[in-house]
N, C-alpha and C positions, 0 to 999 in steps of 0.2 A: 512798902510791904504789899504783897498781893493777898488774895482772899486765902490762900492756903497756908499763909505764914512765911513764905519764901521771899527773899529779897529779889527784886526785879531790876537790879542794877544791871543794865546791859552794858557791859564793858567789852571792848574790843579784845579779841584773844592776843596774847602775847606773842610777838613773832619769834620764831626759834633763831638760834645763832646762825644757822645757815641761811636763814631767810631775811635776816636784818640787813638793811642797806647802809652802805657807808657814805658819808658826805666827805668828799674829797677837798672842797674848797678851792682856793687858789694853787694848791699842790698839784692839782691835775694839769695845770698848766706847765708846772716844772717837768712832770713826767713826759707830756706830749712833746716839749722841746728836747728832752734827752732822747726820745725815740727818733726825732728828726735828725739829731746829731748822729745818732746810730746809723740811720740810713744813708746820710752823707759819708760817713766813715767807710761804708761798704762799697763805695765807688773809688775810694783812695787806696793807694798801695799798702798792703800788709806785710810785704815780705821784702827780703833783699832781691828776689827775683822779679819784682814788680807786679806781682799777682795783687788784684784787688780783693776786697772782701768777698764779693760775689763769686769770684773765681776760686777763691780758697774754700768757700763752703760747697761749691758744685764740684770740687774734687780736681783741681788743676794738679797734674803730675809735678812732682818735685816739692811740694808742700808737705811739711811734717803733721802729724797727727794732732799735736795740741792746738795750733791755730785753726785747724779744721773743726775741732771739737767746741772751741770757744766760739767761732763763727756760727756754728749750728746752734749752740745754746742761746747765743745772742739774739738769732732770729726767733727762736721758740719762746724764750722767756722775756726777752727785752722788747721785741716788736709784737708778737702775737699775744704773749701773756699780759702785757701792758694794755693792749687795745681791748681785749677780753674783759679784764678787770675794770678798766675805765668804762666800758659800755654796760656791764652787768651791775657794777657797784655791790658786789656781794663779798662778805668777809672770807668765805673759803678761797675765793679767787686771790684776794689780798695776801693771804697767808701763802698760798702756792707761788704766786709771783714774787714775793719777798724772798722766799727760800731759794727759788729758781735764779733770780737776779744775784743773790749772794753767792751761790756755787758758781755762776757764769764768771762773776768778778775774780774769784780765786783762780779758775781755770784761764781766765784772760792774763793774770799775772804769770802763770806758768807758761802760757804761750808766748809772752815778751820774753821770759827767761829762756825758753828754747830757742827763740830765734836769736837772742845775744850769745849763746853758747854754740850755736851752729857755725858752720864754715862761711855762711852768707854774710851779707852786709849788715844784717840786724832787722829788727822789727821796723815797719814802714810807719808813716805818720797815721795812717788808717788805723792801724792796730792800737796805737796809743790812744787815739780819739774814741775808738770803740770801748776801750777799757774805761776811759773816763766817763763815758755816757752810762756804761753798766754799773759803775760805782755809785753815780748820782741816782739811777734807778733803784739799786739795792738799798741805798739809804733812805729814799723816799718810801719805798714799799715797807721797808722795815719799821720806819717811824709810824706809818699807819697800823701795821700789824700789832706793834708794841703798845699802842694806844688803845686797844681793845679793852673795854672794861667787861 
């Protein structure tokens, strides 16, 4: 107690939910490997036309809209979102990346479905690999987001 009768316990202010940092532990390595797999999938063929993931994202003629949407979302949430989340370690980034990766995974399923129902040869190995990487990222980020207390 001080002279004026107040408690002088100097406690650090509680960090706000937005300012709290996340400890990813070894799960960060899983996310980093999934991003590398996603980048590898971008150079493999995604469509029966032989278009790679980068060509799909950049708008190669003859590619339908769902693979293009999936590719764009995979770059935004899978690569950029994961990099931002791993570097900032903030809860809001975890929630946005978890939601974005989940939506991207569903879009990836639709993209594969659209390639199976079109007149082409079907989805390429790169599209399947990209979907697998996005499902792993969605699971990883969702587990962090749901562990928030």
